[in-house]
N, C-alpha and C positions, 0 to 999 in steps of 0.2 A: 530645594529638597522635595517640593510637591511633585516634581517629576517622578519621584519614586512611588507615589501613591498607586498608580495603575499597576505597577510591578508588584507591590504588596498585595493588592486586591486579587491579582491573578494567581499569585502563589497561595494565598489563603483559600481561594476558590478551589484550586487543585487539590488541596488537602481535604477540605470539607466534602467535596463531591466524590473524591476517591473513597473516603470513609462511607459515604452514602451508598456507593456502589457495592461495598462489602456487605453492608447491613441489608440492602434490598436485593442482593444477588443479581445486580445489573452488570453487564459488561462495562469495564472501566471507561472505555472510550465514549460509550453512550452517555454515561454520567457526566463526563467532562464537557461534551458538546451541549448537553441540556443545561449544564451549569453555566456555560458561556451565554446561552440564550437568555437565561434568567437574569444574569447580571448585566447583560448588554443593553444597548439603546432601545430595543423593542421589548425588553423585559422590565426590570426594576430601574434600569438606567443608572446604575451606580458605577459602571465601568465604561470608560471611553479610551479606546486605543490611541497611542501616539507613535511617533517615529521609532522610539526605542522599543516599544512592544512589537511594532511591526517588524523591526530588524530581528528581535529575539524569536518571533514567530517563524521567520524565514529560516533561521538557524535550526529551529525545531523541526521544520519540514525537511531540511537537509539531513538531520540526524535520523528522522523517521525513515527516509528512503535509504540512508546508509545502513541502518540496522536491518532493513528488509534485504538489502544486498548481502549483508554479512551472513544471513541465514541461508543464502543460496549456495549450494554445494554442487560442483560438477559431478560428484560421486552419485548424486540422485539420478543421473541419467545413465549410469553404468548398466543397469538392468532394464529390460523391457523398453528399449528405445523406440521400437516400432509402435508399441501400444501408446507410449507417452506422446509421440508426435501425432498419432491419429486422433487420440482423445482431445489433445490440446487444440488441434486444428478445428475439429467439429464443435468443441465446446467454446471456441473463440469465435468461429465464423457465424454460428447461429445467433448468439446474442448480439454480435456486431450488426447483423442484418436487422435484428429486432429493434435495436436502438436507432439505426438509420431510418427504418420504416416509421417508427413512432415520431421521429423528428419531422418527417415529411407529412405525416398524418395531421400534425398540429400546426402545419403551415410554416415551419422553420425552413430556411434555405439549406443548401448543401453543407455549408460550413458548420452550422450548429448540429445538423443531423449527423454529420461525420464525427463530430466530437462526442455526441451521444453514443454512437457505435463504439468508439474507442473506449469510453468509460464502461460500457456494458461488457467489453472484452476482459477487463481487469478482474482480479480476484484479490484475496487477502491471506498471505501466509500467517499474519499475526493472529488470525482467527482459526485458520485451518490446522496449524501445528498443535496448539493446545487442545483443540477439539478431538483430534485423532489420538493424541497422547493420552487423554483422559479415558479413551476406550481401549487402550492397550494395543493399538494397531499401527502406531507411528513407525515403529522399527521393522515392521513386516515389509515384504516386497510390495504388497498392495499399497501400504501406507506411503512408501517411498515413491511409488508411481503417482499417487495423488499429489504429493508434494511437488514432484517434478513437473506434473501437468500445470499446477498452480503457478510455479515459477515461470514456465514457458509462456503462459497467458499474460502474466504481468510484464514480462520482457517484451512480448509482442505489442501490448498496449502502449508501452513506453516508446518503442520504436515508431509506432504509428503516430503517437503524439509528437515525437521529434519531427517527423515529416510534416505533420499538421502545423506545428510551430514555425517551421521554415517557410511554409507556403503563406502563412498569415503575416509573419513578421521576419522576413529574411534578413539575416545578419552576416551572411557570407556570399561572396560573388562566385564561389566555387560551384560548378554544376553539381546537383544533388547526387547523381550516381558516383562521381569522383569523390565527393565529400564523404559519402558513407564507406567507400573503399579505404580512404585515408583514415577514417574513424576506426574501422575494424583493425587496420594495421596498427594503429596507436594502442588499441585495447590489447592486442596480442603482445605488443612490446611492453606495455605496463604490467601485464600478467606475469612477465618474467622479471622485469626491472624493479618493480615496487618491493617485493620481498628482499631483494639485494640492497635496495636503498634503506629499507627499515633496519636490516642487519647492520649496515654501515653506521646508521645513526646511533645504534645501541652498542657499538663496539667499545669494549672496556667498561660497560655498565654492568654491575652485578645486581641481579634482581633483588636480592635480599637487602641490599643497601641503597636501592634506588629511591631515596626519600624525596627526590624532586620529580618523581613520576615521569622520567625521561621516555619510557616506553609509551605511556599514554599520550604524551605531547607529540611523539613521533607519528602516531596514528593520526592525530589531529592535523599535523602538517601535511601528511599525505592526502587525507580527506579533502581539506580545503584547497590544497595545491591542485588536485585533480579537478575539483569543481571550477576553480578559476581558469585553468588551462582550457577545459572543455567549453566554458562560457565564452572565452575569447575566440574559440573555434566556431561558436554559434550553437552549441548544444545546451539545452536548458539545464538548470542546476539540479532539478529532481532526477533527471536521467544520469547526470554526472555523478551524483551522490550514490545512486543505486549501483552504478558500475564500480565506484570506489570501494563500496562494501563487497561487491562481487570479487574484485581483484584481490582484496585482503582476506577473503573468507577462508582460504586454505592455508594462509601463512600465520594467522592468529590462532594459536593452539592453546594459549594460556587461559585457563578458566578464570584466573584472577583478573586478567586484563579484560576479558569479556564482561565480567561482573562490573568492573569500573565503567566500561562503556555503557552498559545498560543503566547503571546508577545515574550517570550524568545525562544520558539521553531521556530515559523514562522518568527520572526523578526531577528534572528541571525543564529542559527545552521542549520535549514533545508535548507535555501537558499544556504548555503555553500555546503551542500551535493549535491543539484541539479546542481549547477554551476560546481562542481568538476566532476560530472557524465558527463556533457556536454564537459568539457575540456578533460576528459579522453577517450572520444569516438574516436575510431580510424577511421578517415575519409579516411585514405589511402586505405582502403579495396575497395573503389569505383574505384580504378585504374583498377580493374578487374570487370568493371561494368556489363558486359554481364552475368557473373555468379552470382555476389553478388546482382545485381539489381533484378534478377529473384528470388533469395532466399528471399530477403526482401519483394518483392511483394507477393510471395506465403505465407510467414509468416503472413503478415498483413491481406491479404484477408482470409487466413485460420482461423485466430483468429476472425476477425470481423464476417464472415459468420457463423462459427460454434457456436459462442456465441449468435448471434442474433437469428438464426434459432432455436437452442436448447432452448433458453429462451422463444421465442414466442410459440413454439410447446408445451413445458412443461407447459406453462401458460394456454394454451387452454385445455390441458388434465387435469389440476388441477381445471378447472372450471371458469377461468377468461374470461372476454369478449375479443373480437378480439382486441379492442383498448388497453385494459389493457395488453394483451399478447404482443402486439407490444412494448408498453412502457417497459414492463419487459425485452424483448429482447434487446432493445436499452440501457437500464440501465445496462445490464451485459457486454456491450462492453468495457468500459474503463479499461485500465490496467496501473497502475501508481505506487503507493507506494510499494506494495508487489513485483511487477514485477521488479522494479529497485533495491529494496533491495536484492532480490534473485540474480539478475545479478551481482550487486556490490560484494556480498559475494562470488559468484562463481568465479569472477575475482580474488579476493584475494587468493582463493584456487588454481588458475591457471588451472581450469578445463573447461573453456569455451573459444572457439575460438573467435578471434577478430570480425569476420564477424557476428557471432551469437549475441555477445554483442551489436554490432552496430545496428543490426536488432531489438533487443529488445528496444533500445532507440528510434528508429524510430517508433516502434510499440506503445510505450507509448505516443509519441507526436501525432501520427495520431489518436489513439483511444480516447485520452483525448479531442481532437478537434471534432471528429466525433460524439461521444455520445450526448453531449449537443445539437449539431446542429440537429441531427436526432430527438431528443426529441422535439425540437422546431418545426420541420417540421411535426411530427406526430400529434401534438395537440396544441390547444390554452389553456393557463393556466386555465381560468375560466370554459370553457366547459368540460375539463377533470375532474376538481374538482367536478363540478355539477354531471357529469355522474357517477363518482365513488361513491360519497356520496349517490346518488339515488339508486345505486345498493346495497350499504351497508345498506341503510335505509329500 
């Protein structure tokens, strides 16, 4: 029964630090990661992970990427495709080159430097969407352009990580060009087949009398089925989970089902992942503060500046106003789900140094806090909404 103690501790910590985040007005994720640091081996040392917690954390990671994919709508690309592609390209390329350059500047080889570039490319829908919604611009054409740009950057970073993963730990003998052609074909097939499979699973089930949650279990079967299939093909679980959510994004229209998925994901598994990330963060690297402190500072500043500047400049070049371009730049700053997922996976492969992993956790904390704060500073909700709507009208 003592095997349940770490599970009890992590659930208790998720409740306590979630409440703390509300009282201190901290982002929920930041509170959970810091909570993990405090209870972990480098904090008060009251929580030690075990195989069960490790497994639940991986499930949390899968749910995190699945929910990110579920928020991805093809309809976001219906308008302003040219602007979306241009902004996403510039706002992805510049941070990628910044990450690559920082890696080389601190003496890391091509592998780690390339990984830094991939991480810098990613963004965070989980931070962007509520930040835009709070300012009343999420539903505008400009807001949808920002969301579509974020989606494209996250997808690009996941594709790059897939290529990186295959080069570091190849699990398929299929040549990479052919592998990705087959992968795209499979995704297209799943895009049409999965909704039909889900409908077949629910045949004869009446929603009002579905006391055994058949609909919910059908989604879980599809999610983990896709993850298993893609892992057998050599695709990493985080990428498979994201595309599982993407495939189901247009077929899940029930708000009740979405609420159930959010409750299970954010109520149980995802907090376990974030607290485990915090607990697993190696704070001992700060013993060499002169070197590690400079590394973390350069990584944070390099990411924030490169993303804000490239977002604002590409926004202006794409024809947005100065205020819209600044909002676009600020919206591109946060790095959370994809960043931590890539770092967590790289740690499992043993290919990322402790100081880089710690720097990425700090980067996620800082950017998740900075972006909403910067957006609040740049504009008042109503005035921004009116200006954008006037520009679109």
